[in-house]
N, C-alpha and C positions, 0 to 999 in steps of 0.2 A: 792476296785477298784483304780483304775488306773488314777490320774489327772495330766493333762502336764501346770501350771500356766505361763501363760505368763504376763507381766506388767514392770509400772514403779519401782522405787524406792521402792514404796508404798507397793511393791509387795512381799516385806519381810518378812512382816506376815505372809505368808502361809508357812514357814518353818517350820517342822514337825522338832523338839527336842527329848529326851527323857525325859523331864519334862514334856512335851506337852502330850504322848502318855501315859504318867501314871493318870495325871488328865483328861485326856480326853480318857476315854475307847473305844467309839467309832471308833479310829482312828487303831485299831487293823487292821489290813489286807488293810491296806492305804498306797498309793506309791503316792509317790509326785514329779515330776519331775519340778521344782521351776528357771525359764528363770526371772534372777531379769537382768531388760535394763533401766540404770541410763538416766532421760531426757525421754524417749520415749513418744511421744502423737501418740494421732487419729488423727491427721493432718497428721503427717509423716509418718505410718504404712501404709499409703497405696499407698504413691510415688514411682514412678520407680524407682527413685536414689535417696537413703536415706543413711547417712552418718550410724547412726547405723544400718542399713539390717533388724530393723524388721521381715517387712512383707516378706520380701524373706526368711527369714528361721525360721519363721512357721509355713510353709510349711514345712520343714526338720526334724522339731521339731518334728511333730505330724507324720511323716512319719516314725520317730525312737524309737519315745517312744509308736508307738499306745496306748493312751490314751484310757480309757473309756470316759474321758471328758475333752476339752479345755475349761479351765479356762480363762479369759481375765481381767487385770485389769489394764485401762488406763482411762485416761481424766483429773488424778489433775494437772498435770503438767499441761494440756492446759486451765483449768478454774482457777486453783491461780496465773499461771506462764504467760500463755501466754495472756491471754485478759490483762492487765496490759502492757506486750511488744507490745501489737498490739495497744495500746491505747496511752504509754505515748512515744513512741520509732517512731514506724512507721507511729502515725494519725490516725489509724482506727478510723472512726466516726460512726460505725455502731451501733445499737442498741445492746446490749447484751445479748437479748435474739435470735437477727437471727445470731446472734455466734454460741451459741449452737447450734441451730436447723442447724448449717454448721457444727459444731463437731459431733453432735450427727449423721448429713448424710455420714460425710469422714469417722465416723468408722464403721457403717452399711455395707456402700458400699464395703469396706474391705473384713466386716467377709465373704458378698457372695461370695467370690472369692474360700473361701476355699473350699475342698471336707469332708467335715464333715458333719453330718447329725445335723439338726438347735436342734433338742432333745438333742443334745450330746455337745454343747455349752453352756455354763455359762458366764455371764456377771456380773460382781462387782461393783456398784456405788460408787463413790468416796468417803472418808472422810469428817467430817467438815472441813472447816480451824482451826488448830491451834494458827495462827498468828490473838490472837484474847487477847483484856484487855489490851492492850499496843498498842498505836498509832505509837508512836515513831516507836518500835521495828519494828511493821509491815514497816513500809515506808522504815526503812533502808533496812530491808532485802531483800525486792523487787527493792529498787534501784540496789542492787548487783547483784542481778540476772538479772536484765533486761538491765546493761549496764556492764556485765562481758565482752563483746568482744570489748568494749571501746579503744581506742589507749591512749596515752600520748598525743598525739597530742592537741594543742590549741583548732580547732574544736570540738573534741571530749569532752574533757575539758567545753566549753560552750554548750555543745547539755548535755552535764551531768548536769550540774547546772540549764537545763528548766527541764530536767525531774525531778527533786529532784525537784523545787519548784511549778508544776502541782500535782506532787503527795503529796505533802503537801496539797493544796488546794483544790486537786476534788477525793483523793482515795477513794474509798467506804471504809462503817463503815465494823466493823467486823460483826455485825447486818446483812446486807446488802451482809454480802460476805456469811456469812452462807446459806441464803436464796437464794443468787445464785447455791451453790452446791446441794440444794436441787431440784432446777428448774433442773440443769443440770440432774440428777438423776430420778426427773419425767419424763421427757422427752423422756429418755433413757429405762426407765423402760416400758412405755407405746410402744415403738417402737418395745421394746423384746419382750414385749406380741403380738405384731401384728405378728410378724415375726416366734414365734417360740421358739425364744432363752429364756433359762433361768437367771433369776435374783436375785439380793442381793445385799443388802447394812447392814452395822454394824450402822447407825447412829442412830437408837431408842438407842440402847447401851451406845453411847458416849455424847448423849444429857443432860444435866446438867439442866436449867432452862426454864422457861416456853415460853421461846424467841426460844428455840432451841437449844441457841448455843453448843459449846462441855464444857461439864462439867471438870472444873481446874484437876479434876486428871488424865487426857489422854494428856495436856497440858505440852510440855518440858520446863525446866528454860532458855535450849541454846536457842541459835541461829538456830533454826530450822522450819521446818514448817510440819511434821512428826509427827503423833501421837508419845507417847512413845510407846516403843516397849517391851512390859511384855509378860507373860503368860498369864495374863487375854483377853488380844488382840488380843494374835495368837488363844486360844481357840473359844473367836467371829468369828473369821472371818475363822476358819472350824466349828465350830458347824450350822453356816448360812447358809457356802456354803454344807454340807454334808445334811442339812437337804433342801434342792435343787434337789441335786442329788441323795438323795433317791428318792425323791416323781419322778424323771423323770424314775427312773431306773423300779420303779412298775408300772408305768402309760404306 
């Protein structure tokens, strides 16, 4: 089978190594064209003009690779980073549920423009958040991301102080943010079922305690919002993806 996998930086986990082929015999005969676009979002993929050009590049990649399956892995940036940017920098007061509906609608609106059968399109849900178990670290990380385009001007310095103050007072708990990822995935899964797209995520493997939060063994100690990159994690991605793809081939 031949796969074209496109998504944000979290798409790196689909990279196939010799070690991975050794531990996962199902990867024999599998070819993967892995397109990792850092910062790619579901809201940006369908724009006519986009800095990353993901939306216009995907049809070209499909034409060149001629994959059996197109796998899309977007949404993590929108939910983890886009939501707080909209809330704390842009002042967006829409309920989070409304934002999720907007993200999913934008995502699917773009996918419907692709000249590929729905049965050969597979969507991966987002991973559980790793900015957990340390609120100060999470706020510091989100502050850096949402204010990265601020300048050294007095005006931006004041804006940054305001953002930090609001984050400290009202930034969602790690439990709520875990639930938010689940809500996005549930909304996306239902839409995929209705439109005939395949869907999978790996969160049942990532969760630890009864509250559904991510297990510490997948959380990096560094200043990062990605899950640990390990053979186990890459194997989880491919086992779940191949289950969906195989069912669609036989179906």
